C-alpha positions in Angstrom: 240.6 148.1 155.1 240.7 145.1 157.9 243.6 142.0 157.0 241.3 138.3 157.3 243.9 135.7 158.0 244.5 132.4 158.2 245.9 130.5 161.0 246.5 126.9 162.2 243.3 126.2 164.0 243.5 123.9 167.0 240.6 121.3 166.3 239.3 118.4 168.4 240.6 115.1 167.1 239.2 113.3 164.3 237.0 110.7 165.7 235.7 112.9 168.5 232.2 113.3 169.6 231.6 116.5 168.7 228.3 116.6 170.3 229.7 116.0 173.8 232.4 118.7 173.7 230.7 121.6 171.7 229.1 124.3 173.7 227.0 128.0 173.3 228.8 130.8 173.7 229.9 131.3 177.3 227.5 134.2 177.7 224.3 132.7 177.1 224.8 129.7 179.2 223.2 129.4 182.4 225.1 127.6 185.8 222.6 124.7 185.2 223.9 124.9 181.7 227.6 124.4 182.7 226.8 121.8 184.8 225.6 119.7 181.8 227.8 120.3 179.2 230.7 119.6 181.6 229.4 115.9 182.7 229.0 115.4 179.1 232.9 114.9 178.5 235.8 115.6 180.9 237.2 117.8 177.8 234.0 119.6 177.1 235.2 123.0 175.9 233.6 125.0 178.9 236.2 123.4 180.8 238.4 126.3 179.4 235.7 128.2 178.4 233.8 128.7 181.2 236.1 128.1 184.5 234.9 127.9 187.7 236.7 128.0 191.4 238.5 130.7 193.1 241.3 132.9 191.4 243.0 130.2 190.3 240.6 129.2 187.6 242.0 131.1 184.4 245.5 129.6 185.7 243.6 126.1 185.8 242.2 126.8 182.7 244.9 127.9 181.0 246.6 124.6 182.3 243.9 122.5 181.0 244.2 123.4 177.6 247.9 123.2 177.2 247.2 119.6 178.6 244.9 119.1 175.8 247.0 120.2 173.1 249.9 117.6 174.7 247.4 114.8 174.8 246.1 115.1 171.3 242.8 115.9 172.5 243.2 119.2 170.4 245.4 118.9 166.9 246.4 122.0 165.3 246.4 122.5 161.3 249.6 121.5 159.6 249.4 125.2 158.0 247.8 127.8 158.3 243.4 127.6 157.3 240.3 129.2 157.1 237.2 127.4 157.9 234.5 127.9 156.6 230.8 127.7 159.3 227.3 127.0 158.0 224.2 126.7 159.9 221.2 125.4 158.4 217.8 125.9 160.0 214.3 127.3 159.9 213.5 130.9 161.0 210.9 132.1 163.4 209.0 132.9 160.6 209.2 129.7 159.0 211.8 130.1 156.2 214.4 127.6 155.1 217.6 129.8 155.7 221.4 128.5 154.8 223.9 131.0 156.1 227.4 130.7 155.5 230.9 132.6 157.0 234.3 132.2 157.3 236.0 131.2 160.5 239.7 133.3 160.3 241.8 135.9 162.2 240.5 139.3 161.6 242.7 142.2 162.3 242.6 144.1 165.8 242.1 148.3 164.8 242.3 150.9 167.3 239.2 152.6 168.4 237.9 154.7 165.9 240.2 153.8 163.3 237.8 152.6 161.1 238.0 149.2 159.3 236.2 146.9 161.9 233.3 148.8 162.9 230.7 148.8 165.9 227.2 148.5 164.9 225.8 149.5 168.3 226.5 151.3 171.5 227.5 149.3 174.0 226.3 148.7 177.4 229.5 149.1 180.6 230.9 145.7 181.6 232.9 145.6 184.5 233.7 141.9 184.4 237.3 141.5 183.3 236.6 137.5 182.9 237.7 137.1 179.3 240.7 139.4 179.5 241.8 137.4 182.2 241.0 134.0 180.7 242.7 135.9 177.2 246.1 136.4 179.3 246.0 133.0 181.0 245.4 130.7 177.8 246.7 132.8 175.2 244.1 131.7 173.0 240.6 132.7 171.4 238.2 130.6 172.2 234.7 131.9 171.2 234.4 133.9 168.0 232.9 137.5 167.4 230.8 137.6 164.5 231.5 139.8 161.7 229.3 140.9 158.8 231.1 141.8 155.4 230.3 144.8 153.2 231.8 143.3 150.6 229.7 142.3 148.0 230.2 138.4 146.6 231.3 137.0 149.8 228.4 134.2 149.9 229.4 133.1 146.5 232.7 132.8 147.3 232.0 130.6 150.3 229.4 128.8 148.3 231.6 125.2 147.2 232.1 122.9 149.8 235.5 122.5 151.4 237.2 119.3 153.2 234.3 118.5 156.2 235.8 118.2 160.0 232.5 118.3 161.9 229.2 119.0 162.4 226.3 118.9 165.1 222.6 119.8 165.2 221.1 121.4 168.2 217.5 122.6 169.0 216.9 122.2 165.2 219.9 124.2 163.6 223.1 122.0 161.7 226.1 123.6 161.9 228.6 122.8 159.9 232.5 123.3 159.4 234.9 122.8 156.4 238.7 123.5 156.2 239.7 125.4 153.3 243.6 124.2 152.4 243.9 125.3 148.8 246.7 128.0 148.9 244.3 130.0 145.8 241.3 129.9 147.6 242.5 130.9 150.7 244.4 133.8 148.8 240.8 134.5 147.3 239.0 134.7 150.5 241.8 136.9 152.3 241.7 139.4 149.5 238.1 139.5 149.3 237.6 140.2 152.6 240.1 143.1 153.1 238.3 144.7 150.3 235.7 146.6 152.6 234.8 147.0 156.0 233.7 144.4 158.7 230.5 145.3 160.5 230.9 143.7 164.7 227.3 142.2 164.8 228.3 140.0 168.2 230.7 140.5 170.2 231.9 144.0 170.9 232.9 143.5 174.4 234.9 140.3 173.1 236.5 142.3 170.4 237.7 145.0 172.5 239.2 143.0 175.0 241.3 141.8 172.1 242.2 145.3 171.7 243.6 145.4 175.2 245.4 141.8 175.1 247.1 143.3 171.7 248.3 146.3 173.5 249.8 144.3 176.3 251.5 142.2 173.8 253.3 145.0 172.1 254.3 146.5 175.7 255.9 143.2 176.4 257.6 142.3 173.2 258.1 145.2 171.5 256.5 143.7 168.4 253.4 144.4 165.9 253.8 141.0 164.1 252.4 138.5 166.6 249.3 136.5 166.6 247.4 139.1 169.3 247.4 141.6 166.0 244.1 139.5 165.1 241.3 138.0 166.9 239.0 134.6 166.0 235.9 136.0 163.7 233.5 134.3 162.0 232.6 136.6 159.1 229.7 136.7 157.0 228.3 138.9 154.5 226.2 141.4 155.3 222.9 140.6 152.6 219.2 139.5 153.8 219.9 136.2 152.9 222.7 136.0 155.2 221.7 137.4 157.9 219.0 136.5 160.3 217.9 139.2 163.0 215.4 139.1 165.6 214.2 141.9 168.3 215.6 142.5 171.8 213.0 144.1 174.0 213.0 146.5 176.5 212.0 146.0 180.5 211.2 148.8 182.4 212.1 149.4 186.1 212.4 152.4 188.6 209.3 154.4 187.7 205.5 153.0 188.3 204.0 151.5 185.0 201.5 154.4 184.7 204.2 156.8 184.8 206.0 155.2 181.9 202.7 155.2 179.9 202.6 158.7 180.8 205.8 159.4 179.0 205.5 157.3 176.0 202.3 159.0 174.9 203.7 161.9 174.6 205.6 159.9 171.4 203.1 157.4 170.6 199.5 156.9 169.5 198.1 154.0 171.7 195.4 151.6 171.2 194.0 148.7 173.0 195.9 145.3 172.2 195.1 141.6 172.5 197.5 139.7 174.7 200.6 139.2 172.8 200.9 135.3 171.1 202.2 133.3 168.4 201.2 136.1 165.8 202.4 139.4 167.7 205.3 139.7 166.1 204.6 139.7 162.5 201.8 141.6 163.2 204.0 144.6 165.1 206.3 144.4 161.6 202.9 144.2 159.2 201.2 147.4 160.9 204.4 149.4 162.1 203.8 149.3 165.6 205.4 148.2 169.1 203.6 146.7 172.3 203.8 148.2 175.7 202.8 145.6 178.3 202.0 146.1 181.8 201.3 144.2 185.1 198.1 142.7 185.5 197.4 141.5 181.4 197.3 144.9 180.1 198.6 145.3 176.5 198.9 148.5 174.4 199.6 149.0 170.9 202.3 152.2 170.5 201.6 153.5 167.1 204.5 156.1 166.2 204.0 159.5 166.1 205.8 160.9 162.9 205.6 164.7 164.5 206.6 163.6 168.0 209.3 161.5 166.8 210.4 163.6 163.8 213.9 164.6 165.1 214.6 161.0 166.2 216.1 157.7 164.4 213.7 155.8 163.1 214.5 152.8 165.2 212.3 151.3 167.3 214.8 151.7 170.4 216.0 155.3 169.1 212.2 156.0 169.5 211.5 154.8 173.0 215.0 156.8 174.0 214.1 159.9 172.7 210.3 159.7 174.4 212.0 159.1 177.7 214.3 161.9 177.3 211.5 164.7 176.0 209.4 163.2 179.0 212.2 163.7 181.2 212.3 160.0 182.5 215.5 159.6 180.7 217.4 159.4 184.2 214.9 157.5 186.3 214.5 154.9 184.3 216.3 151.5 184.3 216.5 149.6 181.2 217.3 145.7 180.6 217.1 144.0 177.2 215.3 140.7 177.3 215.6 138.5 174.0 211.9 136.5 173.1 208.5 137.4 173.8 207.5 134.9 175.9 210.8 135.6 178.3 209.7 139.5 178.5 206.1 138.5 179.3 207.0 136.9 181.9 209.3 139.1 183.5 206.4 141.6 183.2 204.2 139.2 185.1 206.5 137.8 187.7 206.8 141.4 188.9 210.4 141.8 187.5 209.9 144.8 185.4 207.3 147.4 185.8 206.7 147.4 181.7 208.3 146.4 178.9 207.6 147.4 175.2 208.0 144.6 172.3 210.2 145.5 169.4 210.9 145.2 165.7 213.6 143.3 164.6 216.2 146.1 162.9 216.2 145.9 158.8 219.7 145.0 156.9 218.7 148.3 155.4 219.6 150.1 158.6 222.3 148.3 159.2 223.9 149.0 156.2 223.2 152.6 156.3 224.4 152.7 160.2 228.0 151.3 158.9 228.3 153.3 155.9 227.3 156.9 157.6 229.5 156.2 160.9 226.4 155.7 163.0 225.8 153.8 166.1 222.4 151.9 167.1 220.6 151.9 171.1 222.6 149.7 172.9 220.9 145.8 172.2 219.7 146.6 168.9 220.1 143.6 167.2 220.1 139.6 168.5 221.6 137.9 165.5 220.4 134.0 165.4 221.2 131.1 165.5 224.1 131.6 168.1 227.7 130.2 166.5 228.9 127.1 169.1 232.2 127.2 171.0 234.7 124.4 170.1 235.0 123.8 166.7 237.9 126.0 166.3 240.3 127.5 168.8 243.2 130.1 168.0 246.3 129.5 169.7 247.9 133.3 170.4 251.3 131.4 170.8 251.6 130.2 167.3 249.1 131.9 165.1 
């Protein structure tokens, strides 16, 4: 089972206006977002986490980070700690949610070794941006999101700890609390080591951490450095602690009519109204997907149990199976889009030949995936809200 260790967290010094320096994850910010965040404060975390410029941008980011540490913009905890991270919000269904997890250093394990498990196939990423940034800064800036299969973690994290920061963004209250008490630290560490951790978000970052760990091992001959773990937020894999939305499918490369013909071999079809605020809930209630075509066409896709009997009961897997059976798997380009409005607009604006709205994956299916060592199709799940970057930085020069 994986180790999850406390560490001497780097935090913005007390009194810092966290609204001015905390940012969304690097992979969801646009160029305009970076402009706005960078203009908020000279010490906004994007100046390090999303470096700009030429080939020297990573070295510049590293210099900036080390200067912030030297100038006490970022201050390290006196001893290794865990950090509780809470998110309070109202979800898309109108339900008030209160999620809690722990920020710590989760063990970096070899691919296929178990302990820390992927939950879906990943799409190739040619960019070495995160690896280059990690090499230069020797720091973990953005946490991966892990789901612990160890029951009872939420109860262990419920009691408040020492408040160290909070921001409210887009209706979501993000709060962090420092755990100093040695007994509570030991209890959290021991509990997390009792079962596997499933990667919910950050598969690419975890793979980068593995590469970086191997480079440090080769350079030092040691297996006890801070590179043996990576920064992770770990919560419990239970329904009231996970908020999942769907990532819809955008299709290009073939005409919409050809895609419709391919899907007709695995789904019954019925005319549908254009998508609106109640569409996603209706899809869940009626067990259907929704095909969107240019010109405002909308069609219910009703799974054919016989045609899809050999496919796993996941919307994404059904669609892959349908295209493969129809011989279109190699012809269709698939892209992934979160958000009903954004997906609809992509079809309306000609950015895709057609789209299919799918349903969120259930907690039970995620648990089954983990226990059976299976992988879901790429981009099967969208975990919300997104964690903010900058509450905690993990310095790999000290651990």
